[in-house]
C-alpha positions as CSV (number, residue, x, y, z in Angstrom):
1,X,97.4,80.8,85.7
2,X,95.2,77.7,86.2
3,X,95.5,74.6,83.9
4,X,93.7,74.5,80.7
5,X,91.6,71.8,82.4
6,X,91.1,69.9,85.5
7,X,91.1,65.8,86.1
8,X,90.1,63.9,89.1
9,X,93.6,63.9,90.2
10,X,93.7,67.3,90.9
11,X,91.2,66.9,93.6
12,X,93.3,64.7,95.7
13,X,92.4,64.5,99.3
14,X,88.9,66.1,98.5
15,X,86.1,64.4,100.1
16,X,82.6,65.0,98.5
17,X,80.9,64.2,101.8
18,X,82.8,66.4,104.0
19,X,83.8,69.3,101.6
20,X,80.6,69.4,99.4
21,X,77.7,67.5,101.1
22,X,74.0,68.2,100.0
23,X,72.2,71.3,99.5
24,X,71.0,72.9,103.2
25,X,73.3,70.8,105.0
26,X,76.7,71.6,106.7
27,X,78.9,73.0,105.5
28,X,76.5,74.6,103.0
29,X,78.8,74.4,100.1
30,X,75.9,73.9,97.8
31,X,73.6,76.4,99.1
32,X,71.8,77.1,102.4
33,X,68.5,75.5,101.4
34,X,67.6,72.0,100.3
35,X,65.8,73.2,97.3
36,X,67.6,76.4,96.7
37,X,65.7,78.5,94.0
38,X,63.2,75.9,93.0
39,X,61.4,76.7,96.6
40,X,62.0,80.1,96.4
41,X,64.0,82.6,94.2
42,X,66.5,85.1,95.4
43,X,65.3,88.4,96.5
44,X,65.4,91.0,93.6
45,X,66.5,94.5,94.6
46,X,67.5,97.6,93.0
47,X,69.8,99.9,95.0
48,X,68.1,103.2,94.5
49,X,67.7,106.7,96.3
50,X,68.4,110.1,94.8
51,X,67.5,113.6,95.3
52,X,64.7,114.2,97.7
53,X,62.4,111.4,99.6
54,X,59.8,112.2,97.5
55,X,61.6,111.4,94.3
56,X,62.8,108.3,95.9
57,X,59.5,107.1,96.7
58,X,58.6,107.4,93.5
59,X,61.6,105.2,92.0
60,X,60.7,102.7,94.8
61,X,57.1,102.3,93.6
62,X,57.9,101.9,90.1
63,X,60.5,99.3,90.9
64,X,58.1,97.5,93.0
65,X,55.3,97.9,90.1
66,X,58.2,96.1,87.7
67,X,58.6,93.1,90.1
68,X,61.2,94.1,92.6
69,X,60.9,91.9,95.7
70,X,62.8,94.1,98.1
71,X,64.0,97.8,98.4
72,X,67.4,98.7,98.9
73,X,68.0,102.4,100.1
74,X,70.9,104.6,99.0
75,X,71.7,107.7,101.3
76,X,73.2,110.8,100.4
77,X,76.8,111.6,101.7
78,X,75.9,114.0,104.2
79,X,73.1,111.6,105.7
80,X,76.1,108.9,105.7
81,X,78.4,111.2,107.5
82,X,75.9,112.6,110.1
83,X,75.6,116.1,108.6
84,X,72.0,117.9,108.0
85,X,71.5,118.9,104.5
86,X,71.8,122.7,105.4
87,X,75.5,122.2,107.1
88,X,78.1,123.8,105.3
89,X,79.9,120.7,104.8
90,X,76.9,119.3,102.9
91,X,77.0,121.9,100.4
92,X,77.0,120.4,96.9
93,X,76.3,116.7,98.2
94,X,72.6,116.7,99.0
95,X,71.0,114.2,97.4
96,X,73.6,113.4,95.0
97,X,74.9,109.9,95.5
98,X,71.7,108.8,97.4
99,X,68.5,110.3,99.1
100,X,68.5,112.9,101.7
101,X,67.3,112.2,104.9
102,X,67.5,114.6,107.8
103,X,64.1,114.0,110.0
104,X,61.5,111.3,110.4
105,X,59.3,113.7,108.3
106,X,61.9,112.7,105.2
107,X,61.6,109.3,106.3
108,X,57.8,109.1,106.3
109,X,58.0,110.7,102.6
110,X,60.4,108.0,101.6
111,X,58.1,105.1,102.6
112,X,54.8,106.9,101.7
113,X,52.2,104.1,100.6
114,X,54.9,101.3,100.9
115,X,53.8,98.7,103.3
116,X,56.6,98.1,105.8
117,X,55.1,94.6,107.0
118,X,55.0,93.3,103.4
119,X,58.3,94.8,102.0
120,X,61.7,94.0,103.1
121,X,64.0,97.0,103.2
122,X,67.9,96.9,103.1
123,X,69.7,100.3,104.3
124,X,73.2,100.9,103.0
125,X,74.3,102.9,106.1
126,X,77.1,102.6,108.5
127,X,78.3,105.2,110.8
128,X,74.8,106.6,111.3
129,X,73.1,103.4,111.1
130,X,72.0,103.4,114.4
131,X,70.0,106.7,113.7
132,X,68.5,105.7,110.4
133,X,67.4,102.1,111.6
134,X,65.9,104.0,114.7
135,X,63.7,106.5,112.2
136,X,62.5,103.1,110.3
137,X,61.5,101.6,113.4
138,X,59.8,105.0,114.6
139,X,57.9,105.0,111.2
140,X,56.6,101.5,111.9
141,X,55.4,102.4,115.3
142,X,53.7,105.4,113.6
143,X,51.8,103.1,111.3
144,X,50.8,100.5,114.0
145,X,53.3,97.9,112.5
146,X,54.7,95.6,114.9
147,X,58.4,95.6,115.2
148,X,58.3,92.0,115.1
149,X,56.6,92.1,111.8
150,X,59.1,94.2,109.8
151,X,61.9,92.4,107.9
152,X,65.1,93.6,106.2
153,X,68.8,94.5,106.8
154,X,70.9,97.5,107.9
155,X,74.4,97.4,106.9
156,X,75.9,98.6,109.9
157,X,79.3,97.4,109.0
158,X,81.8,100.2,110.3
159,X,85.0,98.2,110.3
160,X,85.0,98.1,106.4
161,X,84.8,101.8,106.6
162,X,88.1,102.4,108.0
163,X,89.8,100.1,105.3
164,X,87.9,100.9,102.1
165,X,85.2,103.2,102.1
166,X,85.8,106.2,104.3
167,X,82.4,107.3,105.6
168,X,83.3,107.0,109.3
169,X,82.3,109.5,111.9
170,X,83.4,108.0,115.2
171,X,86.5,106.3,116.5
172,X,86.5,102.1,116.2
173,X,85.7,101.4,119.6
174,X,82.7,103.5,120.2
175,X,81.5,102.7,116.5
176,X,81.6,99.0,117.6
177,X,79.6,99.9,120.7
178,X,77.0,101.3,118.3
179,X,76.9,98.1,116.3
180,X,76.5,95.8,119.4
181,X,73.4,98.2,120.4
182,X,71.7,97.4,117.3
183,X,72.4,93.8,117.8
184,X,71.1,93.6,121.2
185,X,68.1,95.9,120.4
186,X,67.2,93.8,117.2
187,X,67.3,90.4,119.2
188,X,65.0,91.5,121.7
189,X,62.5,93.7,119.6
190,X,62.9,93.1,115.8
191,X,63.3,89.4,115.4
192,X,63.2,89.2,111.8
193,X,65.5,91.8,111.0
194,X,69.3,91.2,110.0
195,X,71.2,93.4,112.5
196,X,74.3,93.7,110.1
197,X,75.5,92.9,106.6
198,X,79.2,92.4,106.8
199,X,80.4,93.9,103.5
200,X,83.3,92.5,101.1
201,X,81.7,94.5,98.3
202,X,83.2,97.8,99.4
203,X,86.5,96.0,99.9
204,X,86.5,94.6,96.5
205,X,85.5,97.7,95.0
206,X,88.5,99.2,96.3
207,X,90.9,96.9,94.7
208,X,91.1,93.7,96.7
209,X,91.3,90.4,95.0
210,X,88.5,87.8,95.5
211,X,90.5,86.0,98.1
212,X,91.2,89.3,100.0
213,X,87.6,90.3,99.8
214,X,86.6,87.0,101.4
215,X,89.4,87.0,104.0
216,X,88.8,90.5,105.1
217,X,85.1,90.3,105.1
218,X,85.2,87.0,107.2
219,X,87.9,88.8,109.5
220,X,85.4,91.7,110.1
221,X,82.7,89.1,110.7
222,X,84.7,87.2,113.4
223,X,85.5,90.8,115.1
224,X,81.3,91.5,115.1
225,X,80.7,88.0,116.6
226,X,83.4,88.6,119.5
227,X,82.1,92.0,119.9
228,X,78.6,90.6,120.4
229,X,80.1,88.0,123.0
230,X,81.6,90.6,125.0
231,X,78.2,92.3,125.3
232,X,76.7,89.3,126.5
233,X,74.9,87.9,123.4
234,X,75.2,84.2,122.1
235,X,77.2,83.4,119.0
236,X,74.1,81.2,117.9
237,X,71.9,84.4,118.0
238,X,74.1,86.3,116.3
239,X,74.7,84.0,113.8
240,X,71.0,83.8,112.9
241,X,70.8,87.4,112.0
242,X,73.8,87.9,110.4
243,X,74.3,88.5,106.7
244,X,76.9,89.1,104.1
245,X,77.4,91.5,101.1
246,X,79.7,90.5,98.2
247,X,80.6,91.9,94.9
248,X,80.0,89.8,91.8
249,X,83.0,90.4,89.5
250,X,84.0,89.6,86.1
251,X,85.9,86.5,86.4
252,X,82.7,83.8,86.1
253,X,84.3,80.9,87.5
254,X,86.4,82.4,90.1
255,X,83.4,84.4,91.5
256,X,81.1,81.1,91.5
257,X,83.9,79.3,93.6
258,X,84.3,82.5,95.9
259,X,81.1,82.4,97.0
260,X,81.0,78.7,97.7
261,X,84.5,78.9,99.5
262,X,83.0,81.6,101.8
263,X,79.8,79.9,102.6
264,X,81.7,76.6,103.6
265,X,84.6,78.7,105.4
266,X,82.1,80.5,107.5
267,X,80.1,77.7,108.5
268,X,83.3,75.7,109.7
269,X,84.4,78.9,111.6
270,X,81.0,79.3,113.4
271,X,81.1,75.6,114.3
272,X,84.7,75.2,115.2
273,X,85.5,78.7,116.5
274,X,82.3,79.5,118.4
275,X,80.8,76.2,119.0
276,X,77.6,77.1,117.3
277,X,75.3,74.0,116.4
278,X,72.5,75.5,115.1
279,X,72.6,75.1,111.5
280,X,70.5,78.6,110.6
281,X,73.4,80.2,112.9
282,X,76.2,78.7,110.7
283,X,75.0,79.7,107.3
284,X,76.4,82.4,105.3
285,X,73.5,84.5,104.0
286,X,74.6,87.0,101.5
287,X,73.3,89.7,98.9
288,X,75.4,90.3,95.9
289,X,75.8,93.3,93.8
290,X,77.4,93.4,90.3
291,X,80.6,95.3,90.5
292,X,80.6,98.9,89.8
293,X,84.2,99.2,89.3
294,X,83.9,96.8,86.3
295,X,81.7,99.3,84.6
296,X,83.0,101.7,81.7
297,X,82.0,104.9,80.3
298,X,83.1,104.1,76.8
299,X,80.5,102.0,74.9
300,X,78.2,101.9,77.8
301,X,75.7,99.1,76.5
302,X,78.7,96.7,76.9
303,X,77.9,97.0,80.9
304,X,74.7,95.2,79.9
305,X,76.8,92.1,79.1
306,X,79.1,92.5,82.1
307,X,76.2,93.0,84.5
308,X,74.6,89.8,83.2
309,X,77.7,87.6,83.2
310,X,78.3,88.8,86.9
311,X,74.6,88.2,88.1
312,X,74.7,84.8,86.7
313,X,77.8,84.1,88.8
314,X,76.0,85.3,91.8
315,X,72.9,83.0,91.2
316,X,75.2,80.0,90.2
317,X,77.1,80.8,93.7
318,X,73.8,80.7,95.7
319,X,73.0,84.3,96.5
320,X,70.0,85.1,98.6
321,X,69.6,88.5,97.2
322,X,71.1,90.3,94.1
323,X,71.2,93.9,92.5
324,X,72.5,94.5,89.1
325,X,73.7,97.7,88.1
326,X,72.5,99.9,85.3
327,X,74.7,100.2,82.2
328,X,74.8,104.0,82.9
329,X,76.4,103.8,86.4
330,X,79.9,104.5,85.2
331,X,78.2,108.0,84.2
332,X,75.6,108.9,86.5
333,X,73.0,107.3,88.7
334,X,70.9,105.2,86.7
335,X,67.9,106.4,85.0
336,X,64.5,104.7,85.4
337,X,65.0,103.1,82.1
338,X,68.4,101.7,83.2
339,X,67.1,100.5,86.3
340,X,64.2,98.8,85.1
341,X,66.6,97.0,82.4
342,X,68.8,95.8,85.2
343,X,65.9,94.3,86.9
344,X,64.8,92.4,83.6
345,X,68.3,91.0,83.7
346,X,67.5,89.3,87.2
347,X,63.9,88.4,85.9
348,X,65.5,86.8,82.6
349,X,68.1,84.9,84.4
350,X,65.4,83.6,86.9
351,X,62.6,82.8,84.4
352,X,64.0,82.2,81.2
353,X,67.7,80.6,81.5
354,X,66.7,77.6,83.4
355,X,69.5,77.9,85.9
356,X,67.0,78.1,88.8
357,X,65.4,74.8,88.0
358,X,68.3,72.7,89.1
359,X,69.8,72.9,92.9
360,X,73.6,73.7,92.6
361,X,74.2,72.9,88.9
362,X,77.9,73.5,89.1
363,X,78.4,71.2,92.2
364,X,81.0,68.3,91.1
365,X,82.7,70.3,88.6
366,X,86.5,69.5,88.8
367,X,87.3,73.2,87.9
368,X,84.8,74.6,90.4
369,X,85.6,72.2,93.6
370,X,89.3,72.9,92.9
371,X,88.9,76.7,92.7
372,X,86.7,76.5,95.9
373,X,89.4,74.5,97.6
374,X,92.2,77.1,96.7
375,X,90.3,80.0,97.7
376,X,89.4,78.5,101.0
377,X,93.2,77.4,101.6
378,X,94.2,81.0,100.6
379,X,91.5,82.8,102.6
380,X,92.5,80.9,105.6
381,X,96.1,81.8,105.2
382,X,95.2,85.4,105.0
383,X,93.5,85.1,108.2
384,X,96.2,83.8,110.2
385,X,98.2,87.0,109.1
386,X,95.5,89.0,110.5
387,X,95.3,87.0,113.7
388,X,99.2,87.4,113.9
389,X,98.6,91.2,113.4
390,X,96.8,91.1,116.8
391,X,93.2,90.5,115.2
392,X,90.9,92.4,112.9
393,X,90.8,95.9,114.8
394,X,94.5,95.7,115.5
395,X,95.2,95.2,111.6
396,X,93.1,97.9,110.7
397,X,94.6,100.3,113.3
398,X,98.3,99.3,112.0
399,X,97.1,100.0,108.3
400,X,97.8,96.3,107.3
401,X,94.7,95.3,105.8
402,X,94.6,99.0,104.0
403,X,98.2,98.2,102.4
404,X,97.1,94.7,101.1
405,X,94.0,96.2,99.3
406,X,96.0,99.3,97.9
407,X,98.7,97.0,96.6
408,X,96.4,95.1,94.7
409,X,94.5,98.0,93.4
410,X,97.7,99.2,92.0
411,X,98.8,95.7,90.5
412,X,95.2,95.5,88.9
413,X,95.4,99.0,87.6
414,X,98.8,98.7,86.3
415,X,97.9,95.3,84.4
416,X,95.2,97.5,82.4
417,X,97.4,100.5,81.7
418,X,100.4,97.7,80.4
419,X,97.9,96.1,78.2
420,X,98.1,92.8,80.2
421,X,94.3,93.0,81.3
422,X,91.8,93.5,78.6
423,X,88.7,96.0,78.8
424,X,86.6,95.8,76.2
425,X,85.9,99.0,74.2
426,X,88.4,100.7,76.5
427,X,91.9,98.9,76.0
428,X,90.9,97.1,73.1
429,X,88.2,97.2,70.2
430,X,87.8,100.9,70.8
431,X,85.3,102.8,68.7
432,X,84.5,106.4,67.8
433,X,82.4,107.3,70.4
434,X,78.3,107.5,69.7
435,X,76.1,110.2,70.9
436,X,75.9,110.2,74.7
437,X,73.1,108.1,76.2
438,X,70.6,109.9,78.6
439,X,71.8,110.2,82.0
440,X,70.1,111.0,85.4
441,X,70.7,114.7,86.3
442,X,70.0,116.0,90.0
443,X,68.5,119.4,89.9
444,X,70.3,121.7,91.9
445,X,67.0,122.7,93.3
446,X,66.7,119.6,95.5
447,X,69.7,121.3,98.0
448,X,67.4,124.5,98.3
449,X,64.3,122.5,98.9
450,X,66.0,120.1,101.5
451,X,67.6,123.0,103.5
452,X,64.4,124.6,103.7
453,X,62.5,121.4,104.8
454,X,65.0,120.5,107.7
455,X,64.7,124.4,108.7
456,X,60.9,123.8,108.7
457,X,61.3,120.8,111.2
458,X,63.3,122.7,113.5
459,X,61.0,125.6,113.5
460,X,57.9,123.4,114.2
461,X,58.9,120.8,116.6
462,X,58.3,120.9,120.5
463,X,61.6,122.6,121.7
464,X,61.1,120.8,125.1
465,X,60.8,117.4,124.1
466,X,63.4,117.8,121.5
467,X,66.0,119.2,124.1
468,X,65.1,116.2,126.5
469,X,65.4,113.5,124.0
470,X,68.9,114.7,123.0
471,X,70.0,114.9,126.6
472,X,68.7,111.3,126.9
473,X,71.3,110.4,124.1
474,X,73.9,112.1,125.5
475,X,73.5,110.4,128.9
476,X,73.2,107.0,127.1
477,X,76.2,107.3,125.4
478,X,78.0,108.1,128.6
479,X,76.6,105.5,130.9
480,X,76.7,102.7,128.5
481,X,72.9,102.1,128.1
482,X,71.3,100.7,124.9
483,X,71.1,104.0,122.4
484,X,68.3,102.8,120.1
485,X,65.3,103.3,122.3
486,X,66.8,106.7,123.2
487,X,67.5,107.6,119.5
488,X,64.2,106.4,118.5
489,X,62.5,108.9,121.1
490,X,64.8,111.6,119.8
491,X,63.7,111.1,116.1
492,X,60.0,110.8,117.2
493,X,60.7,114.3,118.9
494,X,62.1,115.3,115.4
495,X,65.5,115.6,116.3
496,X,67.6,115.5,113.0
497,X,70.5,113.1,112.0
498,X,72.9,116.0,112.4
499,X,71.9,117.0,115.7
500,X,71.9,113.2,117.3
501,X,75.4,112.9,115.4
502,X,76.7,115.8,116.9
503,X,75.2,114.7,120.5
504,X,77.5,111.5,119.9
505,X,80.4,113.4,118.7
506,X,80.5,115.4,121.9
507,X,80.6,112.1,123.7
508,X,83.0,109.8,121.5
509,X,84.7,112.2,119.5
510,X,85.6,111.7,115.7
511,X,88.0,109.4,114.2
512,X,90.8,111.2,112.0
513,X,92.7,108.6,109.9
514,X,96.6,108.9,109.9
């Protein structure tokens, strides 16, 4: 429990020049741009994807028409796990939590009439990131869009899958090889693309505290930089195209301080540990999403208020990109109405609240600065524990990180059940439930249609070109060549996500959690 108020003495040892600085200057506590949102607002994204590519395309075009300034693609579980829609393990999951993508034909439908050189795209995909990114690049080539002209982000953060989310396919070491293949290819061919979004969001959703979210995310970021260095890439180039992804949770002041502490600590680590001197490569640029785990099925309109508070914390914390959850997401994927209202939340904050008119309006607050210091100090202590465990990969393999998150999740849930933590409408201030709100339902017909589509792709493609392309993927996986060009060739020959994943499984094996 913090004191009821702060006084200057609480900031003993705090140096405003060293610890705060100016906006756009090292250590970037006050933001990465000198003018922040006065010069350019954050990118307004709405994470979306469900059913077939055609249905998702319609949702994207609706959101673009409503003012979204960047797309964010959700893929279904079979796509994330490297299975085609007609695989037995895909049964019942096709198009459920995201869009079903089996082949380049689906990717073409997903982005129909959307100009890839004028809209940035974020793709939440990890184990099969190299395949879905290759499809996006192949699609750009088909549309005569230079790869140098496209911008966006592929999540490509496999380490957090082993500790927080579970959609892994291959063992950690070959998975890191796929990550660095993407790093290398994007540096050479797709210079405006962010080759990774190091994700603390899923770590927080799994039950981590704010400090753990930052610490384990930064530990993963360090591991990716080190993997890139082993590949022969420079920390300067890696830092320029790395982005981060955090949750915006309920504790308003803690969340603002968390974002500032993460940005300051990353800048210091890049400078002190990796010798990075380019300011752009020292900056922690991040996307934020309001916290799905805080949403309640009871009194779902309350979620509008939760999301607004969380989104405002992300903005005051200096986010570069933001997604607001829909009020109905504790019940189902958001309806079009809910997604539009979530976007309006961002737009009202941007254009009506006035907070975007001042650069870092919370800078210098005794409470914010003390919390920022405290979070950075505690994150550093946790990073030292990770290092003492042998580094990030060793800490994952030993289960150290997973145990930390699980214990925090248990404590948080127990606090709710014991009445120590209040969830409005759930643990206090309950009402008799009103009539259920409309929710999005996925038509079971989606699975039949998608299975038929992938089977038609297999029947109509050039079998010789297809076989040759998969053989090329197999050889590259074995000899260490960069896989991206070979996978682009394979998806162009209409090899499917499942077929390419199976080829890689044959070389790398599959990860089994112990």
